[in-house]
LOROZA-736825 format. One record per residue (C-alpha): x, y, z; residue in one letter. Coordinates in steps of 0.25 Angstrom, whole numbers, padded with zeros to 4 digits, always signed. Example, Ala and Ser with C-alpha at 12.3 -4.5 7.8 and 13.67 -1.06 7.14 Angstrom:
2
+0049-0018+0031A +0055-0004+0029S 
// end
This chain:
107
+0000+0000+0000M +0010+0010+0005F +0024+0009+0000D +0032+0013+0012V +0047+0008+0013G +0056+0008+0024F +0063+0022+0021S +0049+0028+0022E +0045+0021+0035L +0059+0026+0040L +0056+0039+0036M +0043+0040+0043V +0049+0033+0056G +0059+0045+0056L +0049+0056+0054V +0040+0049+0065A +0052+0050+0074L +0056+0064+0072L +0040+0069+0072V +0035+0060+0084I +0047+0058+0092G +0055+0047+0098P +0047+0045+0110E +0033+0045+0104R +0037+0037+0091L +0035+0023+0097P +0020+0027+0101K +0018+0033+0088A +0023+0021+0081A +0013+0012+0089R +0001+0021+0086V +0005+0021+0071A +0007+0005+0072G -0007+0005+0078L -0014+0013+0068W -0007+0005+0057V -0011-0007+0062G -0026-0002+0063K -0026+0003+0049A -0021-0010+0044R -0032-0017+0052N -0042-0008+0046I -0037-0010+0032L -0037-0025+0034N -0051-0025+0040T -0056-0017+0027A -0049-0026+0018K -0055-0038+0024A -0069-0032+0024E -0068-0027+0009I -0063-0042+0006K -0075-0048+0013Q -0084-0038+0006E -0078-0042-0008L -0080-0057-0005H -0094-0055+0000A -0098-0047-0013E -0091-0058-0021E -0099-0068-0014M -0112-0060-0016R -0109-0059-0031Q -0106-0074-0032L -0118-0078-0026M -0126-0068-0034Q -0119-0074-0047E -0123-0088-0042Q -0138-0083-0039S -0139-0079-0053I -0132-0091-0058A -0142-0099-0051G -0154-0091-0056E -0149-0093-0071L -0147-0108-0069Q -0162-0108-0063K -0167-0100-0076A -0159-0110-0085V -0166-0122-0079Q -0179-0116-0079E -0178-0113-0094T -0173-0127-0097Q -0185-0133-0089S -0194-0124-0098A -0187-0128-0110L -0188-0142-0108E -0204-0140-0104D -0205-0133-0118I -0198-0144-0125N -0207-0154-0118F -0219-0147-0121N -0215-0145-0136V -0212-0160-0138K -0226-0163-0132A -0233-0154-0141A -0226-0159-0153I -0229-0173-0148E -0244-0169-0147T -0244-0163-0160N -0237-0175-0167Q -0248-0184-0160D -0260-0175-0165D -0254-0176-0179D -0254-0191-0180K -0265-0197-0188P -0275-0204-0178K -0277-0219-0181T -0291-0226-0179A -0289-0236-0169G 
// end
């Protein structure tokens, strides 16, 4: 994230030593470390929450896609069933027509 090298850290330490003074520097370093730790904790928590929300959103989208696929599959099955019924009725009508067209013999 930040590209801070050893020389930059050394310069910040020297400036802090001059500004804060040698007697208050250890306490200031502890407070700074505490704040850095809290900031890292907040960032890690935020990252985890964002990752969790993204995962939840992906799961919602996947469930929605599966629901749509299930509905489409059901529609296809209903259409096939209706087509089979139509074919059956057409065959029955053709057979009935053929039976009516046959000459009747006296028995």
